[in-house]
mmCIF file of the N, C-alpha and C atoms, coordinates in Angstrom:
data_MODEL
# 
_entry.id   MODEL 
# 
loop_
_atom_site.group_PDB 
_atom_site.id 
_atom_site.type_symbol 
_atom_site.label_atom_id 
_atom_site.label_alt_id 
_atom_site.label_comp_id 
_atom_site.label_asym_id 
_atom_site.label_entity_id 
_atom_site.label_seq_id 
_atom_site.pdbx_PDB_ins_code 
_atom_site.Cartn_x 
_atom_site.Cartn_y 
_atom_site.Cartn_z 
_atom_site.occupancy 
_atom_site.B_iso_or_equiv 
_atom_site.pdbx_formal_charge 
_atom_site.auth_seq_id 
_atom_site.auth_comp_id 
_atom_site.auth_asym_id 
_atom_site.auth_atom_id 
_atom_site.pdbx_PDB_model_num 
ATOM 1   N N  . MET A 1 1  ? -6.815  1.334   7.804   1.00 0.00 ? 1  MET A N  1 
ATOM 2   C CA . MET A 1 1  ? -5.723  2.202   7.413   1.00 0.00 ? 1  MET A CA 1 
ATOM 3   C C  . MET A 1 1  ? -4.591  1.332   6.916   1.00 0.00 ? 1  MET A C  1 
ATOM 4   N N  . GLY A 1 2  ? -4.140  1.592   5.730   1.00 0.00 ? 2  GLY A N  1 
ATOM 5   C CA . GLY A 1 2  ? -2.970  0.861   5.254   1.00 0.00 ? 2  GLY A CA 1 
ATOM 6   C C  . GLY A 1 2  ? -3.161  0.304   3.865   1.00 0.00 ? 2  GLY A C  1 
ATOM 7   N N  . TRP A 1 3  ? -2.063  0.080   3.212   1.00 0.00 ? 3  TRP A N  1 
ATOM 8   C CA . TRP A 1 3  ? -2.092  -0.376  1.829   1.00 0.00 ? 3  TRP A CA 1 
ATOM 9   C C  . TRP A 1 3  ? -2.069  -1.885  1.716   1.00 0.00 ? 3  TRP A C  1 
ATOM 10  N N  . LEU A 1 4  ? -1.671  -2.612  2.756   1.00 0.00 ? 4  LEU A N  1 
ATOM 11  C CA . LEU A 1 4  ? -1.515  -4.053  2.657   1.00 0.00 ? 4  LEU A CA 1 
ATOM 12  C C  . LEU A 1 4  ? -2.829  -4.762  2.354   1.00 0.00 ? 4  LEU A C  1 
ATOM 13  N N  . SER A 1 5  ? -3.929  -4.234  2.827   1.00 0.00 ? 5  SER A N  1 
ATOM 14  C CA . SER A 1 5  ? -5.220  -4.870  2.561   1.00 0.00 ? 5  SER A CA 1 
ATOM 15  C C  . SER A 1 5  ? -5.622  -4.749  1.092   1.00 0.00 ? 5  SER A C  1 
ATOM 16  N N  . ILE A 1 6  ? -4.969  -3.868  0.340   1.00 0.00 ? 6  ILE A N  1 
ATOM 17  C CA . ILE A 1 6  ? -5.264  -3.732  -1.085  1.00 0.00 ? 6  ILE A CA 1 
ATOM 18  C C  . ILE A 1 6  ? -4.865  -4.988  -1.848  1.00 0.00 ? 6  ILE A C  1 
ATOM 19  N N  . VAL A 1 7  ? -3.729  -5.558  -1.490  1.00 0.00 ? 7  VAL A N  1 
ATOM 20  C CA . VAL A 1 7  ? -3.179  -6.659  -2.272  1.00 0.00 ? 7  VAL A CA 1 
ATOM 21  C C  . VAL A 1 7  ? -3.597  -8.039  -1.793  1.00 0.00 ? 7  VAL A C  1 
ATOM 22  N N  . GLY A 1 8  ? -4.272  -8.122  -0.671  1.00 0.00 ? 8  GLY A N  1 
ATOM 23  C CA . GLY A 1 8  ? -4.685  -9.420  -0.165  1.00 0.00 ? 8  GLY A CA 1 
ATOM 24  C C  . GLY A 1 8  ? -6.145  -9.437  0.206   1.00 0.00 ? 8  GLY A C  1 
ATOM 25  N N  . ALA A 1 9  ? -6.646  -10.618 0.480   1.00 0.00 ? 9  ALA A N  1 
ATOM 26  C CA . ALA A 1 9  ? -8.053  -10.761 0.828   1.00 0.00 ? 9  ALA A CA 1 
ATOM 27  C C  . ALA A 1 9  ? -8.279  -10.576 2.325   1.00 0.00 ? 9  ALA A C  1 
ATOM 28  N N  . GLN A 1 10 ? -7.207  -10.467 3.086   1.00 0.00 ? 10 GLN A N  1 
ATOM 29  C CA . GLN A 1 10 ? -7.348  -10.339 4.526   1.00 0.00 ? 10 GLN A CA 1 
ATOM 30  C C  . GLN A 1 10 ? -7.595  -8.888  4.914   1.00 0.00 ? 10 GLN A C  1 
ATOM 31  N N  . VAL A 1 11 ? -8.182  -8.717  6.083   1.00 0.00 ? 11 VAL A N  1 
ATOM 32  C CA . VAL A 1 11 ? -8.426  -7.390  6.621   1.00 0.00 ? 11 VAL A CA 1 
ATOM 33  C C  . VAL A 1 11 ? -7.341  -7.097  7.656   1.00 0.00 ? 11 VAL A C  1 
ATOM 34  N N  . TYR A 1 12 ? -6.775  -5.916  7.571   1.00 0.00 ? 12 TYR A N  1 
ATOM 35  C CA . TYR A 1 12 ? -5.743  -5.496  8.508   1.00 0.00 ? 12 TYR A CA 1 
ATOM 36  C C  . TYR A 1 12 ? -6.209  -4.232  9.217   1.00 0.00 ? 12 TYR A C  1 
ATOM 37  N N  . PRO A 1 13 ? -6.972  -4.387  10.301  1.00 0.00 ? 13 PRO A N  1 
ATOM 38  C CA . PRO A 1 13 ? -7.479  -3.199  10.988  1.00 0.00 ? 13 PRO A CA 1 
ATOM 39  C C  . PRO A 1 13 ? -6.349  -2.470  11.708  1.00 0.00 ? 13 PRO A C  1 
ATOM 40  N N  . ALA A 1 14 ? -6.490  -1.183  11.787  1.00 0.00 ? 14 ALA A N  1 
ATOM 41  C CA . ALA A 1 14 ? -5.510  -0.369  12.492  1.00 0.00 ? 14 ALA A CA 1 
ATOM 42  C C  . ALA A 1 14 ? -6.190  0.914   12.958  1.00 0.00 ? 14 ALA A C  1 
ATOM 43  N N  . SER A 1 15 ? -5.598  1.547   13.920  1.00 0.00 ? 15 SER A N  1 
ATOM 44  C CA . SER A 1 15 ? -6.047  2.848   14.382  1.00 0.00 ? 15 SER A CA 1 
ATOM 45  C C  . SER A 1 15 ? -4.936  3.847   14.103  1.00 0.00 ? 15 SER A C  1 
ATOM 46  N N  . ILE A 1 16 ? -5.339  5.055   13.757  1.00 0.00 ? 16 ILE A N  1 
ATOM 47  C CA . ILE A 1 16 ? -4.344  6.093   13.506  1.00 0.00 ? 16 ILE A CA 1 
ATOM 48  C C  . ILE A 1 16 ? -4.753  7.376   14.209  1.00 0.00 ? 16 ILE A C  1 
ATOM 49  N N  . ILE A 1 17 ? -3.780  8.215   14.441  1.00 0.00 ? 17 ILE A N  1 
ATOM 50  C CA . ILE A 1 17 ? -4.019  9.555   14.958  1.00 0.00 ? 17 ILE A CA 1 
ATOM 51  C C  . ILE A 1 17 ? -3.321  10.511  13.999  1.00 0.00 ? 17 ILE A C  1 
ATOM 52  N N  . ALA A 1 18 ? -4.088  11.410  13.410  1.00 0.00 ? 18 ALA A N  1 
ATOM 53  C CA . ALA A 1 18 ? -3.523  12.378  12.470  1.00 0.00 ? 18 ALA A CA 1 
ATOM 54  C C  . ALA A 1 18 ? -2.858  13.503  13.255  1.00 0.00 ? 18 ALA A C  1 
ATOM 55  N N  . LEU A 1 19 ? -1.661  13.880  12.819  1.00 0.00 ? 19 LEU A N  1 
ATOM 56  C CA . LEU A 1 19 ? -0.945  14.970  13.459  1.00 0.00 ? 19 LEU A CA 1 
ATOM 57  C C  . LEU A 1 19 ? -1.373  16.325  12.921  1.00 0.00 ? 19 LEU A C  1 
ATOM 58  N N  . LYS A 1 20 ? -1.994  16.319  11.741  1.00 0.00 ? 20 LYS A N  1 
ATOM 59  C CA . LYS A 1 20 ? -2.498  17.539  11.127  1.00 0.00 ? 20 LYS A CA 1 
ATOM 60  C C  . LYS A 1 20 ? -3.889  17.261  10.589  1.00 0.00 ? 20 LYS A C  1 
ATOM 61  N N  . SER A 1 21 ? -4.650  18.310  10.352  1.00 0.00 ? 21 SER A N  1 
ATOM 62  C CA . SER A 1 21 ? -5.960  18.143  9.730   1.00 0.00 ? 21 SER A CA 1 
ATOM 63  C C  . SER A 1 21 ? -5.766  17.563  8.336   1.00 0.00 ? 21 SER A C  1 
ATOM 64  N N  . MET A 1 22 ? -6.620  16.635  7.956   1.00 0.00 ? 22 MET A N  1 
ATOM 65  C CA . MET A 1 22 ? -6.476  16.011  6.645   1.00 0.00 ? 22 MET A CA 1 
ATOM 66  C C  . MET A 1 22 ? -7.810  15.501  6.144   1.00 0.00 ? 22 MET A C  1 
ATOM 67  N N  . GLN A 1 23 ? -7.861  15.260  4.863   1.00 0.00 ? 23 GLN A N  1 
ATOM 68  C CA . GLN A 1 23 ? -9.011  14.611  4.259   1.00 0.00 ? 23 GLN A CA 1 
ATOM 69  C C  . GLN A 1 23 ? -8.577  13.201  3.881   1.00 0.00 ? 23 GLN A C  1 
ATOM 70  N N  . VAL A 1 24 ? -9.431  12.247  4.136   1.00 0.00 ? 24 VAL A N  1 
ATOM 71  C CA . VAL A 1 24 ? -9.111  10.860  3.821   1.00 0.00 ? 24 VAL A CA 1 
ATOM 72  C C  . VAL A 1 24 ? -10.241 10.258  3.004   1.00 0.00 ? 24 VAL A C  1 
ATOM 73  N N  . ALA A 1 25 ? -9.922  9.183   2.321   1.00 0.00 ? 25 ALA A N  1 
ATOM 74  C CA . ALA A 1 25 ? -10.930 8.457   1.552   1.00 0.00 ? 25 ALA A CA 1 
ATOM 75  C C  . ALA A 1 25 ? -10.937 7.007   2.014   1.00 0.00 ? 25 ALA A C  1 
ATOM 76  N N  . ARG A 1 26 ? -12.093 6.438   2.034   1.00 0.00 ? 26 ARG A N  1 
ATOM 77  C CA . ARG A 1 26 ? -12.229 5.017   2.363   1.00 0.00 ? 26 ARG A CA 1 
ATOM 78  C C  . ARG A 1 26 ? -12.764 4.329   1.126   1.00 0.00 ? 26 ARG A C  1 
ATOM 79  N N  . ILE A 1 27 ? -11.996 3.404   0.618   1.00 0.00 ? 27 ILE A N  1 
ATOM 80  C CA . ILE A 1 27 ? -12.395 2.666   -0.579  1.00 0.00 ? 27 ILE A CA 1 
ATOM 81  C C  . ILE A 1 27 ? -12.248 1.180   -0.274  1.00 0.00 ? 27 ILE A C  1 
ATOM 82  N N  . GLU A 1 28 ? -13.326 0.447   -0.432  1.00 0.00 ? 28 GLU A N  1 
ATOM 83  C CA . GLU A 1 28 ? -13.260 -1.004  -0.253  1.00 0.00 ? 28 GLU A CA 1 
ATOM 84  C C  . GLU A 1 28 ? -12.353 -1.595  -1.327  1.00 0.00 ? 28 GLU A C  1 
ATOM 85  N N  . SER A 1 29 ? -11.678 -2.691  -1.017  1.00 0.00 ? 29 SER A N  1 
ATOM 86  C CA . SER A 1 29 ? -10.715 -3.262  -1.961  1.00 0.00 ? 29 SER A CA 1 
ATOM 87  C C  . SER A 1 29 ? -11.372 -3.661  -3.290  1.00 0.00 ? 29 SER A C  1 
ATOM 88  N N  . ARG A 1 30 ? -12.606 -4.158  -3.251  1.00 0.00 ? 30 ARG A N  1 
ATOM 89  C CA . ARG A 1 30 ? -13.293 -4.497  -4.514  1.00 0.00 ? 30 ARG A CA 1 
ATOM 90  C C  . ARG A 1 30 ? -13.546 -3.254  -5.357  1.00 0.00 ? 30 ARG A C  1 
ATOM 91  N N  . GLY A 1 31 ? -13.944 -2.175  -4.697  1.00 0.00 ? 31 GLY A N  1 
ATOM 92  C CA . GLY A 1 31 ? -14.161 -0.922  -5.402  1.00 0.00 ? 31 GLY A CA 1 
ATOM 93  C C  . GLY A 1 31 ? -12.875 -0.366  -5.973  1.00 0.00 ? 31 GLY A C  1 
ATOM 94  N N  . LEU A 1 32 ? -11.802 -0.496  -5.217  1.00 0.00 ? 32 LEU A N  1 
ATOM 95  C CA . LEU A 1 32 ? -10.510 -0.033  -5.709  1.00 0.00 ? 32 LEU A CA 1 
ATOM 96  C C  . LEU A 1 32 ? -10.073 -0.846  -6.920  1.00 0.00 ? 32 LEU A C  1 
ATOM 97  N N  . ALA A 1 33 ? -10.262 -2.159  -6.869  1.00 0.00 ? 33 ALA A N  1 
ATOM 98  C CA . ALA A 1 33 ? -9.908  -3.007  -8.010  1.00 0.00 ? 33 ALA A CA 1 
ATOM 99  C C  . ALA A 1 33 ? -10.732 -2.623  -9.240  1.00 0.00 ? 33 ALA A C  1 
ATOM 100 N N  . LEU A 1 34 ? -12.006 -2.331  -9.041  1.00 0.00 ? 34 LEU A N  1 
ATOM 101 C CA . LEU A 1 34 ? -12.859 -1.900  -10.147 1.00 0.00 ? 34 LEU A CA 1 
ATOM 102 C C  . LEU A 1 34 ? -12.365 -0.574  -10.720 1.00 0.00 ? 34 LEU A C  1 
ATOM 103 N N  . LEU A 1 35 ? -12.068 0.375   -9.850  1.00 0.00 ? 35 LEU A N  1 
ATOM 104 C CA . LEU A 1 35 ? -11.566 1.676   -10.296 1.00 0.00 ? 35 LEU A CA 1 
ATOM 105 C C  . LEU A 1 35 ? -10.253 1.530   -11.057 1.00 0.00 ? 35 LEU A C  1 
ATOM 106 N N  . MET A 1 36 ? -9.364  0.671   -10.568 1.00 0.00 ? 36 MET A N  1 
ATOM 107 C CA . MET A 1 36 ? -8.086  0.452   -11.247 1.00 0.00 ? 36 MET A CA 1 
ATOM 108 C C  . MET A 1 36 ? -8.284  -0.152  -12.627 1.00 0.00 ? 36 MET A C  1 
ATOM 109 N N  . GLY A 1 37 ? -9.304  -0.999  -12.768 1.00 0.00 ? 37 GLY A N  1 
ATOM 110 C CA . GLY A 1 37 ? -9.608  -1.586  -14.074 1.00 0.00 ? 37 GLY A CA 1 
ATOM 111 C C  . GLY A 1 37 ? -10.259 -0.600  -15.030 1.00 0.00 ? 37 GLY A C  1 
ATOM 112 N N  . LEU A 1 38 ? -11.086 0.283   -14.491 1.00 0.00 ? 38 LEU A N  1 
ATOM 113 C CA . LEU A 1 38 ? -11.783 1.263   -15.329 1.00 0.00 ? 38 LEU A CA 1 
ATOM 114 C C  . LEU A 1 38 ? -10.899 2.433   -15.743 1.00 0.00 ? 38 LEU A C  1 
ATOM 115 N N  . VAL A 1 39 ? -9.950  2.787   -14.887 1.00 0.00 ? 39 VAL A N  1 
ATOM 116 C CA . VAL A 1 39 ? -9.051  3.910   -15.173 1.00 0.00 ? 39 VAL A CA 1 
ATOM 117 C C  . VAL A 1 39 ? -7.614  3.380   -15.100 1.00 0.00 ? 39 VAL A C  1 
ATOM 118 N N  . PRO A 1 40 ? -7.128  2.823   -16.217 1.00 0.00 ? 40 PRO A N  1 
ATOM 119 C CA . PRO A 1 40 ? -5.808  2.196   -16.200 1.00 0.00 ? 40 PRO A CA 1 
ATOM 120 C C  . PRO A 1 40 ? -4.677  3.103   -15.708 1.00 0.00 ? 40 PRO A C  1 
ATOM 121 N N  . SER A 1 41 ? -4.746  4.398   -15.979 1.00 0.00 ? 41 SER A N  1 
ATOM 122 C CA . SER A 1 41 ? -3.683  5.284   -15.509 1.00 0.00 ? 41 SER A CA 1 
ATOM 123 C C  . SER A 1 41 ? -3.659  5.345   -13.975 1.00 0.00 ? 41 SER A C  1 
ATOM 124 N N  . PHE A 1 42 ? -4.828  5.277   -13.358 1.00 0.00 ? 42 PHE A N  1 
ATOM 125 C CA . PHE A 1 42 ? -4.910  5.236   -11.900 1.00 0.00 ? 42 PHE A CA 1 
ATOM 126 C C  . PHE A 1 42 ? -4.362  3.910   -11.388 1.00 0.00 ? 42 PHE A C  1 
ATOM 127 N N  . GLY A 1 43 ? -4.774  2.816   -12.029 1.00 0.00 ? 43 GLY A N  1 
ATOM 128 C CA . GLY A 1 43 ? -4.280  1.492   -11.643 1.00 0.00 ? 43 GLY A CA 1 
ATOM 129 C C  . GLY A 1 43 ? -2.768  1.406   -11.758 1.00 0.00 ? 43 GLY A C  1 
ATOM 130 N N  . TYR A 1 44 ? -2.231  1.997   -12.821 1.00 0.00 ? 44 TYR A N  1 
ATOM 131 C CA . TYR A 1 44 ? -0.784  1.997   -13.009 1.00 0.00 ? 44 TYR A CA 1 
ATOM 132 C C  . TYR A 1 44 ? -0.097  2.755   -11.876 1.00 0.00 ? 44 TYR A C  1 
ATOM 133 N N  . ALA A 1 45 ? -0.642  3.916   -11.518 1.00 0.00 ? 45 ALA A N  1 
ATOM 134 C CA . ALA A 1 45 ? -0.043  4.720   -10.447 1.00 0.00 ? 45 ALA A CA 1 
ATOM 135 C C  . ALA A 1 45 ? -0.059  3.965   -9.117  1.00 0.00 ? 45 ALA A C  1 
ATOM 136 N N  . VAL A 1 46 ? -1.163  3.299   -8.814  1.00 0.00 ? 46 VAL A N  1 
ATOM 137 C CA . VAL A 1 46 ? -1.258  2.528   -7.570  1.00 0.00 ? 46 VAL A CA 1 
ATOM 138 C C  . VAL A 1 46 ? -0.252  1.385   -7.586  1.00 0.00 ? 46 VAL A C  1 
ATOM 139 N N  . ASN A 1 47 ? -0.204  0.643   -8.684  1.00 0.00 ? 47 ASN A N  1 
ATOM 140 C CA . ASN A 1 47 ? 0.738   -0.478  -8.780  1.00 0.00 ? 47 ASN A CA 1 
ATOM 141 C C  . ASN A 1 47 ? 2.191   -0.016  -8.726  1.00 0.00 ? 47 ASN A C  1 
ATOM 142 N N  . ARG A 1 48 ? 2.468   1.112   -9.334  1.00 0.00 ? 48 ARG A N  1 
ATOM 143 C CA . ARG A 1 48 ? 3.833   1.642   -9.312  1.00 0.00 ? 48 ARG A CA 1 
ATOM 144 C C  . ARG A 1 48 ? 4.240   2.001   -7.888  1.00 0.00 ? 48 ARG A C  1 
ATOM 145 N N  . ARG A 1 49 ? 3.326   2.635   -7.154  1.00 0.00 ? 49 ARG A N  1 
ATOM 146 C CA . ARG A 1 49 ? 3.629   3.004   -5.771  1.00 0.00 ? 49 ARG A CA 1 
ATOM 147 C C  . ARG A 1 49 ? 3.804   1.772   -4.891  1.00 0.00 ? 49 ARG A C  1 
ATOM 148 N N  . LEU A 1 50 ? 2.930   0.786   -5.064  1.00 0.00 ? 50 LEU A N  1 
ATOM 149 C CA . LEU A 1 50 ? 3.070   -0.452  -4.293  1.00 0.00 ? 50 LEU A CA 1 
ATOM 150 C C  . LEU A 1 50 ? 4.377   -1.149  -4.606  1.00 0.00 ? 50 LEU A C  1 
ATOM 151 N N  . SER A 1 51 ? 4.758   -1.172  -5.868  1.00 0.00 ? 51 SER A N  1 
ATOM 152 C CA . SER A 1 51 ? 6.033   -1.781  -6.256  1.00 0.00 ? 51 SER A CA 1 
ATOM 153 C C  . SER A 1 51 ? 7.197   -1.068  -5.585  1.00 0.00 ? 51 SER A C  1 
ATOM 154 N N  . SER A 1 52 ? 7.102   0.243   -5.475  1.00 0.00 ? 52 SER A N  1 
ATOM 155 C CA . SER A 1 52 ? 8.139   1.023   -4.812  1.00 0.00 ? 52 SER A CA 1 
ATOM 156 C C  . SER A 1 52 ? 8.236   0.653   -3.330  1.00 0.00 ? 52 SER A C  1 
ATOM 157 N N  . VAL A 1 53 ? 7.092   0.483   -2.697  1.00 0.00 ? 53 VAL A N  1 
ATOM 158 C CA . VAL A 1 53 ? 7.072   0.084   -1.281  1.00 0.00 ? 53 VAL A CA 1 
ATOM 159 C C  . VAL A 1 53 ? 7.694   -1.305  -1.128  1.00 0.00 ? 53 VAL A C  1 
ATOM 160 N N  . PHE A 1 54 ? 7.287   -2.243  -1.970  1.00 0.00 ? 54 PHE A N  1 
ATOM 161 C CA . PHE A 1 54 ? 7.839   -3.605  -1.897  1.00 0.00 ? 54 PHE A CA 1 
ATOM 162 C C  . PHE A 1 54 ? 9.344   -3.598  -2.128  1.00 0.00 ? 54 PHE A C  1 
ATOM 163 N N  . TRP A 1 55 ? 9.795   -2.811  -3.090  1.00 0.00 ? 55 TRP A N  1 
ATOM 164 C CA . TRP A 1 55 ? 11.225  -2.735  -3.389  1.00 0.00 ? 55 TRP A CA 1 
ATOM 165 C C  . TRP A 1 55 ? 11.989  -2.196  -2.180  1.00 0.00 ? 55 TRP A C  1 
ATOM 166 N N  . GLY A 1 56 ? 11.463  -1.176  -1.553  1.00 0.00 ? 56 GLY A N  1 
ATOM 167 C CA . GLY A 1 56 ? 12.113  -0.627  -0.368  1.00 0.00 ? 56 GLY A CA 1 
ATOM 168 C C  . GLY A 1 56 ? 12.192  -1.640  0.767   1.00 0.00 ? 56 GLY A C  1 
ATOM 169 N N  . GLN A 1 57 ? 11.131  -2.404  0.955   1.00 0.00 ? 57 GLN A N  1 
ATOM 170 C CA . GLN A 1 57 ? 11.148  -3.433  1.993   1.00 0.00 ? 57 GLN A CA 1 
ATOM 171 C C  . GLN A 1 57 ? 12.138  -4.543  1.650   1.00 0.00 ? 57 GLN A C  1 
ATOM 172 N N  . TYR A 1 58 ? 12.214  -4.903  0.401   1.00 0.00 ? 58 TYR A N  1 
ATOM 173 C CA . TYR A 1 58 ? 13.161  -5.925  -0.051  1.00 0.00 ? 58 TYR A CA 1 
ATOM 174 C C  . TYR A 1 58 ? 14.599  -5.459  0.182   1.00 0.00 ? 58 TYR A C  1 
ATOM 175 N N  . GLN A 1 59 ? 14.877  -4.206  -0.188  1.00 0.00 ? 59 GLN A N  1 
ATOM 176 C CA . GLN A 1 59 ? 16.217  -3.663  0.007   1.00 0.00 ? 59 GLN A CA 1 
ATOM 177 C C  . GLN A 1 59 ? 16.581  -3.605  1.496   1.00 0.00 ? 59 GLN A C  1 
ATOM 178 N N  . ALA A 1 60 ? 15.629  -3.224  2.326   1.00 0.00 ? 60 ALA A N  1 
ATOM 179 C CA . ALA A 1 60 ? 15.874  -3.179  3.769   1.00 0.00 ? 60 ALA A CA 1 
ATOM 180 C C  . ALA A 1 60 ? 16.167  -4.577  4.318   1.00 0.00 ? 60 ALA A C  1 
ATOM 181 N N  . ALA A 1 61 ? 15.456  -5.572  3.819   1.00 0.00 ? 61 ALA A N  1 
ATOM 182 C CA . ALA A 1 61 ? 15.697  -6.948  4.261   1.00 0.00 ? 61 ALA A CA 1 
ATOM 183 C C  . ALA A 1 61 ? 17.096  -7.403  3.843   1.00 0.00 ? 61 ALA A C  1 
ATOM 184 N N  . LEU A 1 62 ? 17.488  -7.080  2.622   1.00 0.00 ? 62 LEU A N  1 
ATOM 185 C CA . LEU A 1 62 ? 18.835  -7.442  2.164   1.00 0.00 ? 62 LEU A CA 1 
ATOM 186 C C  . LEU A 1 62 ? 19.904  -6.773  3.019   1.00 0.00 ? 62 LEU A C  1 
ATOM 187 N N  . GLU A 1 63 ? 19.705  -5.510  3.327   1.00 0.00 ? 63 GLU A N  1 
ATOM 188 C CA . GLU A 1 63 ? 20.669  -4.789  4.154   1.00 0.00 ? 63 GLU A CA 1 
ATOM 189 C C  . GLU A 1 63 ? 20.781  -5.415  5.540   1.00 0.00 ? 63 GLU A C  1 
ATOM 190 N N  . SER A 1 64 ? 19.662  -5.864  6.093   1.00 0.00 ? 64 SER A N  1 
ATOM 191 C CA . SER A 1 64 ? 19.709  -6.457  7.431   1.00 0.00 ? 64 SER A CA 1 
ATOM 192 C C  . SER A 1 64 ? 20.506  -7.775  7.418   1.00 0.00 ? 64 SER A C  1 
ATOM 193 N N  . PHE A 1 65 ? 20.458  -8.508  6.305   1.00 0.00 ? 65 PHE A N  1 
ATOM 194 C CA . PHE A 1 65 ? 21.248  -9.737  6.203   1.00 0.00 ? 65 PHE A CA 1 
ATOM 195 C C  . PHE A 1 65 ? 22.728  -9.433  6.036   1.00 0.00 ? 65 PHE A C  1 
ATOM 196 N N  . ARG A 1 66 ? 23.053  -8.373  5.340   1.00 0.00 ? 66 ARG A N  1 
ATOM 197 C CA . ARG A 1 66 ? 24.448  -8.011  5.107   1.00 0.00 ? 66 ARG A CA 1 
ATOM 198 C C  . ARG A 1 66 ? 25.170  -7.649  6.400   1.00 0.00 ? 66 ARG A C  1 
ATOM 199 N N  . TYR A 1 67 ? 24.463  -6.985  7.302   1.00 0.00 ? 67 TYR A N  1 
ATOM 200 C CA . TYR A 1 67 ? 25.085  -6.491  8.514   1.00 0.00 ? 67 TYR A CA 1 
ATOM 201 C C  . TYR A 1 67 ? 24.745  -7.311  9.744   1.00 0.00 ? 67 TYR A C  1 
ATOM 202 N N  . ASP A 1 68 ? 24.135  -8.450  9.532   1.00 0.00 ? 68 ASP A N  1 
ATOM 203 C CA . ASP A 1 68 ? 23.741  -9.305  10.657  1.00 0.00 ? 68 ASP A CA 1 
ATOM 204 C C  . ASP A 1 68 ? 24.881  -10.274 10.970  1.00 0.00 ? 68 ASP A C  1 
ATOM 205 N N  . GLY A 1 69 ? 25.673  -9.956  11.969  1.00 0.00 ? 69 GLY A N  1 
ATOM 206 C CA . GLY A 1 69 ? 26.736  -10.787 12.497  1.00 0.00 ? 69 GLY A CA 1 
ATOM 207 C C  . GLY A 1 69 ? 27.688  -11.261 11.500  1.00 0.00 ? 69 GLY A C  1 
# 
């Protein structure tokens, strides 16, 4: 579970508990990379979302330095 394993070669195992009924997909990182290459619009959407996550984490880190003592 998680997006971090998409961008790296390491495995990040996790356990989750769903609060509501849901459908999930399991895609190996190699398969996801292949899909992103075959369907550029999908690859763009994934990269855009990841960039948004990274930007949010970067902004949070900057804020923590601003207010740290």
